[in-house]
ZAMARGU-4260 file (C-alpha; in steps of 0.2 Angstrom, whole numbers, plus 5000, padded with zeros to 4 digits):
<rodrens>
0) 4953/4891/4637 | 4956/4878/4624 | 4974/4872/4626 | 4973/4858/4613 | 4989/4853/4605
5) 4989/4852/4586 | 5000/4841/4575 | 5011/4850/4562 | 5001/4844/4547 | 4985/4851/4554
10) 4993/4868/4558 | 5000/4869/4541 | 4983/4864/4533 | 4973/4877/4543 | 4987/4890/4539
15) 4989/4888/4520 | 4972/4896/4515 | 4978/4913/4522 | 4990/4913/4507 | 4975/4912/4494
20) 4972/4931/4493 | 4991/4933/4490 | 4995/4918/4479 | 5002/4930/4465 | 5014/4938/4477
25) 5019/4920/4483 | 5022/4913/4466 | 5032/4928/4461 | 5042/4927/4478 | 5046/4909/4474
30) 5051/4913/4457 | 5063/4926/4464 | 5069/4913/4476 | 5073/4901/4461 | 5083/4915/4453
35) 5094/4918/4468 | 5097/4899/4468 | 5103/4898/4450 | 5117/4910/4454 | 5124/4898/4468
40) 5122/4883/4457 | 5131/4890/4442 | 5146/4896/4451 | 5154/4879/4455 | 5151/4874/4436
45) 5161/4890/4431 | 5175/4886/4443 | 5175/4868/4437 | 5177/4873/4419 | 5191/4885/4423
50) 5200/4873/4434 | 5199/4859/4421 | 5204/4870/4407 | 5218/4877/4416 | 5225/4860/4421
55) 5223/4853/4404 | 5230/4867/4394 | 5233/4884/4403 | 5237/4893/4386 | 5220/4887/4379
60) 5211/4897/4393 | 5209/4914/4385 | 5206/4931/4393 | 5190/4932/4382 | 5183/4916/4389
65) 5187/4921/4407 | 5179/4938/4404 | 5163/4930/4396 | 5161/4919/4411 | 5164/4934/4423
70) 5151/4944/4413 | 5139/4929/4415 | 5142/4928/4433 | 5140/4947/4435 | 5123/4946/4426
75) 5117/4932/4437 | 5122/4942/4453 | 5112/4958/4446 | 5097/4946/4444 | 5101/4939/4461
80) 5101/4956/4469 | 5084/4962/4461 | 5076/4945/4466 | 5082/4946/4484 | 5076/4964/4485
85) 5058/4959/4480 | 5059/4944/4492 | 5064/4955/4506 | 5051/4969/4502 | 5035/4961/4495
90) 5038/4944/4504 | 5038/4953/4521 | 5023/4963/4516 | 5014/4948/4511 | 5018/4940/4528
95) 5012/4956/4537 | 4996/4955/4527 | 4993/4937/4533 | 4997/4942/4551 | 4984/4956/4549
100) 4971/4945/4542 | 4974/4932/4556 | 4973/4945/4569 | 4956/4952/4561 | 4949/4934/4562
105) 4954/4931/4580 | 4947/4948/4586 | 4931/4945/4576 | 4929/4927/4584 | 4933/4934/4601
110) 4918/4946/4599 | 4907/4931/4597 | 4912/4921/4612 | 4901/4920/4627 | 4903/4927/4644
115) 4908/4909/4649 | 4924/4910/4639 | 4929/4927/4647 | 4925/4921/4664 | 4938/4907/4662
120) 4951/4915/4652 | 4964/4928/4658 | 4964/4944/4647 | 4983/4944/4647 | 4983/4927/4639
125) 4970/4933/4625 | 4980/4949/4622 | 4997/4939/4620 | 4988/4927/4608 | 4982/4941/4596
130) 4998/4952/4597 | 5014/4945/4602 | 5010/4927/4596 | 5006/4933/4579 | 5021/4944/4577
135) 5031/4928/4573 | 5019/4924/4559 | 5025/4938/4548 | 5042/4930/4547 | 5035/4912/4546
140) 5023/4916/4532 | 5036/4924/4522 | 5051/4913/4525 | 5043/4896/4527 | 5039/4892/4509
145) 5054/4902/4503 | 5067/4893/4513 | 5061/4876/4510 | 5058/4879/4492 | 5076/4886/4490
150) 5083/4871/4500 | 5073/4859/4488 | 5079/4867/4472 | 5097/4867/4479 | 5096/4849/4485
155) 5088/4842/4469 | 5098/4854/4457 | 5115/4850/4466 | 5111/4831/4466 | 5107/4831/4447
160) 5123/4841/4443 | 5134/4831/4454 | 5126/4815/4449 | 5132/4819/4431 | 5150/4821/4437
165) 5151/4806/4448 | 5136/4797/4454 | 5145/4786/4468 | 5153/4801/4477 | 5136/4810/4475
170) 5126/4796/4484 | 5139/4795/4498 | 5137/4813/4502 | 5118/4813/4501 | 5116/4798/4511
175) 5122/4808/4526 | 5107/4821/4524 | 5093/4809/4529 | 5102/4803/4545 | 5104/4821/4550
180) 5086/4825/4546 | 5079/4811/4557 | 5090/4817/4572 | 5086/4835/4570 | 5067/4832/4568
185) 5067/4823/4585 | 5075/4839/4593 | 5063/4850/4583 | 5048/4842/4592 | 5056/4845/4609
190) 5059/4863/4604 | 5041/4865/4598 | 5035/4859/4615 | 5047/4871/4624 | 5041/4886/4614
195) 5023/4882/4617 | 5026/4882/4636 | 5036/4898/4634 | 5022/4906/4625 | 5009/4901/4638
200) 5020/4907/4652 | 5023/4924/4645 | 5004/4925/4644 | 5003/4921/4662 | 5016/4934/4666
205) 5006/4947/4656 | 4990/4942/4666 | 5000/4944/4682 | 5006/4961/4677 | 4989/4967/4671
210) 4981/4961/4687 | 4993/4969/4698 | 4993/4986/4689 | 4974/4987/4688 | 4973/4983/4706
215) 4987/4994/4712 | 4976/5005/4723 | 4971/4989/4733 | 4990/4983/4733 | 4995/5000/4741
220) 4980/5000/4753 | 4985/4984/4760 | 5004/4987/4759 | 5006/4971/4749 | 5019/4977/4737
225) 5031/4964/4743 | 5018/4950/4741 | 5015/4956/4723 | 5034/4957/4720 | 5036/4939/4726
230) 5022/4933/4715 | 5030/4941/4700 | 5047/4934/4705 | 5040/4917/4705 | 5031/4918/4688
235) 5047/4927/4681 | 5059/4913/4687 | 5047/4900/4680 | 5048/4909/4663 | 5067/4910/4664
240) 5067/4891/4667 | 5057/4887/4652 | 5068/4898/4641 | 5083/4890/4648 | 5076/4873/4643
245) 5072/4880/4626 | 5090/4886/4623 | 5097/4869/4629 | 5087/4861/4615 | 5092/4874/4602
250) 5111/4871/4607 | 5109/4853/4605 | 5101/4856/4588 | 5114/4867/4582 | 5128/4856/4588
255) 5121/4841/4579 | 5120/4850/4563 | 5138/4857/4565 | 5144/4839/4568 | 5135/4833/4552
260) 5143/4848/4543 | 5160/4841/4547 | 5155/4824/4542 | 5150/4830/4525 | 5166/4839/4522
265) 5175/4824/4529 | 5166/4813/4516 | 5172/4825/4502 | 5190/4825/4508 | 5191/4806/4511
270) 5181/4799/4496 | 5185/4813/4485 | 5204/4811/4488 | 5203/4793/4485 | 5193/4795/4469
275) 5206/4808/4463 | 5221/4797/4467 | 5212/4783/4457 | 5209/4795/4442 | 5190/4793/4444
280) 5187/4812/4446 | 5196/4827/4439 | 5203/4841/4450 | 5190/4853/4443 | 5176/4841/4448
285) 5183/4840/4466 | 5183/4859/4467 | 5165/4859/4460 | 5160/4846/4474 | 5168/4856/4488
290) 5159/4872/4482 | 5142/4862/4480 | 5144/4854/4497 | 5148/4872/4504 | 5132/4878/4496
295) 5122/4863/4503 | 5129/4865/4520 | 5125/4884/4520 | 5107/4880/4515 | 5106/4867/4529
300) 5112/4880/4541 | 5099/4892/4535 | 5086/4879/4538 | 5093/4876/4555 | 5093/4895/4559
305) 5075/4895/4552 | 5070/4881/4564 | 5068/4892/4579 | 5058/4904/4568 | 5048/4890/4561
310) 5044/4884/4579 | 5039/4901/4585 | 5028/4903/4570 | 5020/4886/4572 | 5017/4890/4591
315) 5009/4906/4586 | 4998/4898/4573 | 4993/4884/4586 | 4989/4898/4599 | 4979/4907/4586
320) 4969/4891/4582 | 4966/4888/4600 | 4956/4905/4600 | 4948/4901/4583 | 4942/4884/4589
325) 4934/4890/4605 | 4915/4886/4603 | 4903/4900/4599 | 4890/4896/4612 | 4878/4910/4608
330) 4874/4912/4590 | 4860/4917/4578 | 4848/4902/4574 | 4846/4900/4555 | 4828/4906/4556
335) 4833/4921/4567 | 4824/4938/4561 | 4827/4956/4563 | 4814/4966/4574 | 4811/4984/4571
340) 4803/4987/4588 | 4799/4978/4604 | 4785/4983/4616 | 4794/4973/4630 | 4782/4959/4635
345) 4794/4947/4643 | 4789/4930/4648 | 4800/4916/4656 | 4792/4899/4652 | 4798/4885/4664
350) 4816/4891/4663 | 4830/4881/4671 | 4848/4887/4670 | 4865/4881/4676 | 4882/4888/4671
355) 4889/4878/4657 | 4907/4878/4663 | 4904/4872/4681 | 4886/4866/4680 | 4881/4877/4695
360) 4862/4876/4696 | 4855/4894/4698 | 4836/4891/4696 | 4824/4877/4691 | 4807/4879/4682
365) 4806/4898/4684 | 4790/4906/4677 | 4788/4925/4676 | 4778/4937/4666 | 4783/4956/4664
370) 4771/4967/4655 | 4776/4980/4643 | 4781/4996/4652 | 4780/4988/4669 | 4794/4992/4682
375) 4799/4976/4690 | 4812/4976/4704 | 4821/4960/4709 | 4828/4958/4727 | 4835/4943/4736
380) 4851/4935/4744 | 4868/4935/4735 | 4869/4919/4724 | 4850/4919/4722 | 4851/4922/4703
385) 4846/4940/4701 | 4860/4946/4689 | 4858/4929/4680 | 4840/4932/4677 | 4844/4948/4669
390) 4858/4941/4659 | 4847/4928/4651 | 4836/4942/4643 | 4850/4949/4631 | 4856/4931/4629
395) 4873/4934/4638 | 4869/4916/4642 | 4856/4904/4635 | 4843/4894/4646 | 4847/4876/4650
400) 4829/4872/4648 | 4813/4882/4644 | 4812/4897/4634 | 4811/4916/4636 | 4800/4926/4624
405) 4798/4945/4621 | 4782/4950/4612 | 4778/4932/4610 | 4794/4928/4600 | 4807/4916/4607
410) 4823/4927/4609 | 4833/4913/4601 | 4824/4917/4585 | 4828/4935/4586 | 4845/4941/4579
415) 4857/4944/4593 | 4861/4962/4586 | 4843/4966/4584 | 4838/4959/4602 | 4852/4968/4611
420) 4849/4984/4601 | 4832/4985/4610 | 4839/4982/4628 | 4849/4995/4638 | 4859/4990/4653
425) 4866/5001/4667 | 4877/4992/4679 | 4885/4995/4696 | 4903/4994/4688 | 4902/5007/4675
430) 4915/5004/4661 | 4920/5019/4652 | 4932/5017/4637 | 4949/5027/4636 | 4944/5042/4627
435) 4933/5058/4628 | 4917/5060/4637 | 4909/5063/4620 | 4915/5047/4613 | 4909/5037/4628
440) 4891/5044/4627 | 4891/5042/4608 | 4895/5024/4610 | 4877/5021/4614 | 4873/5025/4596
445) 4888/5027/4584 | 4885/5040/4571 | 4873/5051/4582 | 4875/5069/4580 | 4883/5080/4593
450) 4866/5088/4596 | 4859/5071/4600 | 4874/5067/4612 | 4871/5083/4621 | 4853/5080/4623
455) 4856/5063/4630 | 4868/5070/4642 | 4855/5083/4647 | 4842/5070/4650 | 4854/5060/4661
460) 4858/5076/4671 | 4876/5075/4665 | 4877/5090/4654 | 4880/5103/4667 | 4895/5094/4675
465) 4902/5090/4658 | 4902/5108/4653 | 4912/5112/4669 | 4926/5100/4665 | 4942/5107/4658
470) 4938/5103/4639 | 4920/5100/4641 | 4913/5085/4630 | 4931/5083/4624 | 4938/5080/4641
475) 4949/5064/4642 | 4941/5052/4655 | 4957/5041/4658 | 4958/5022/4658 | 4941/5016/4664
480) 4936/5034/4668 | 4947/5036/4682 | 4947/5055/4681 | 4928/5055/4685 | 4919/5052/4701
485) 4907/5037/4703 | 4891/5048/4701 | 4898/5056/4686 | 4903/5040/4677 | 4886/5033/4681
490) 4877/5048/4673 | 4887/5046/4658 | 4882/5028/4657 | 4864/5033/4658 | 4867/5046/4645
495) 4873/5032/4634 | 4857/5022/4636 | 4846/5037/4634 | 4855/5040/4617 | 4852/5021/4612
500) 4834/5024/4617 | 4829/5005/4620 | 4812/4998/4624 | 4819/4987/4638 | 4830/4993/4653
505) 4840/4983/4665 | 4847/4992/4680 | 4859/4980/4688 | 4863/4988/4706 | 4866/5004/4696
510) 4867/5015/4712 | 4874/5003/4725 | 4891/5009/4724 | 4887/5027/4726 | 4886/5039/4741
515) 4869/5044/4747 | 4869/5061/4738 | 4875/5054/4721 | 4862/5040/4723 | 4848/5052/4725
520) 4854/5062/4710 | 4857/5046/4699 | 4840/5038/4705 | 4831/5053/4699 | 4838/5051/4681
525) 4836/5033/4681 | 4817/5035/4685 | 4817/5047/4670 | 4825/5034/4659 | 4812/5021/4664
530) 4797/5031/4659 | 4788/5021/4645 | 4800/5007/4645 | 4799/4989/4652 | 4812/4990/4667
535) 4820/4977/4677 | 4829/4984/4693 | 4841/4973/4704 | 4844/4982/4720 | 4852/4980/4737
540) 4846/4997/4743 | 4827/4994/4745 | 4824/5013/4746 | 4827/5014/4727 | 4813/5002/4723
545) 4798/5007/4733 | 4789/5014/4718 | 4791/4999/4707 | 4775/4991/4700 | 4780/4974/4706
550) 4794/4967/4717 | 4801/4950/4716 | 4810/4941/4730 | 4821/4928/4721 | 4830/4915/4731
555) 4838/4898/4726 | 4821/4890/4727 | 4814/4902/4714 | 4802/4917/4716 | 4798/4916/4735
560) 4787/4932/4736 | 4779/4944/4723 | 4769/4960/4725 | 4771/4979/4728 | 4781/4987/4742
565) 4766/4989/4753 | 4759/4971/4749 | 4776/4963/4754 | 4778/4973/4770 | 4760/4968/4775
570) 4765/4950/4771 | 4778/4950/4784 | 4789/4938/4775 | 4807/4939/4768 | 4805/4956/4760
575) 4798/4963/4776 | 4813/4956/4785 | 4825/4964/4772 | 4817/4981/4774 | 4817/4981/4793
580) 4836/4976/4793 | 4839/4990/4780 | 4830/5003/4791 | 4841/4998/4806 | 4857/5001/4797
</rodrens>
């Protein structure tokens, strides 16, 4: 997984385009933020006027003047409430829309990533990045521009207003702000690093929980509950340690800002008191200063409180970008074309392949031709490259050297969706989605009619047992199909391929996990599925491939033997030895 650390500028640069579809909402939100700020900036001016007028000539301060000023402030408060309602409502909705758009993009990108990415990335980490990490983006997307805009307006507005009253006192107060910002920015960087580690560890914790729960049968079978508890305890305590460090930085951050709050008030009391004694400032002006400083400090506190949210949001964006920047290794070439049909003439031209992550060499200079409609079986020792050979055909991986063609076309120049649409795969480890039997079969061709789904099930020998289930085709199969037997799941997967109706079939040890009776039943329907289609079968049980048109013995040195079942037995080589060993078991 990409764990690159991004500078704040890049994070913001990559995030800002998500505002584009909602720029009208954003502009109106900032306008409302400006309106709420006006109310706070006007109040000190009203109090200054009343105080100065009262001290100069209390009799001159009429009830009518006070009433008009009160009505002005009331009007501003009504505007403030309306603007705040819009910000709280539409501002948050805008943030939620941006979060939704980012999750859509992340999920879409994940769909395009190769098997290599998933082989090296924990599912719990991925889930954390597209769910929990993006939750914080809603608040960040809404509050980040809003809070900083309000702070900017208050700081600039306050400086201009106070500067007209007494420039020297204003400069003294505002000189404290840069010092505070420099110190706080240093603590902020440490907080960001701590939040990033916290997010990563919660992903590890999720992965640990997922791994343990999915393997709970194995845990119970080996009575390793205490071992799993100890592993979880270790990860959980590690997470606690990171959170404790995060809170330490937060405490230092908040303490620093509170200290500078006091320094700013002290500056007003000390300098303001001296200025007042010298007659350089009026009592009303000093009241205005105190109110403006209170407003400024409240704004700084809001920014400080937002700092945690800001760092959470930035961490969420960073982890989002780590997904988005993961390389798409398997993609459509610019000249890739759609194909309406394929006969299934598969040729490996001097193919060399090594896994891109660990550079483990699987085979070198492999040449192989499979004719349309031919049934080819592949046997050999574990690690010989049988599954890898089949994975190269639908481009789950790309060849390191050489090329694979189907009907004379390089598969890299056929659109991925089109290529894979003509290939059906039945694997040993059947994956059924959480849903009904009907939904799992229909997955083979979304949009198929119920009659077509039923016909596919009948061809796969699944219709009879499905109808005996509690709710028939609408029976819930449970997570990963846990409510069905191995043979039942395999027949549903075969029905799915029947419904897809591909021209090329890959059977990857499709019956090796079944008992003898289930294997016999499933093998019969796999044979029906293979009729008229180019078929590659990977098998450990040699009894299932006796009738193959051709059998390949694939070792780490390439194709060691090739021929029919009878020819290979007569050869007395590797295949013959495998067969004799299987017969003795």
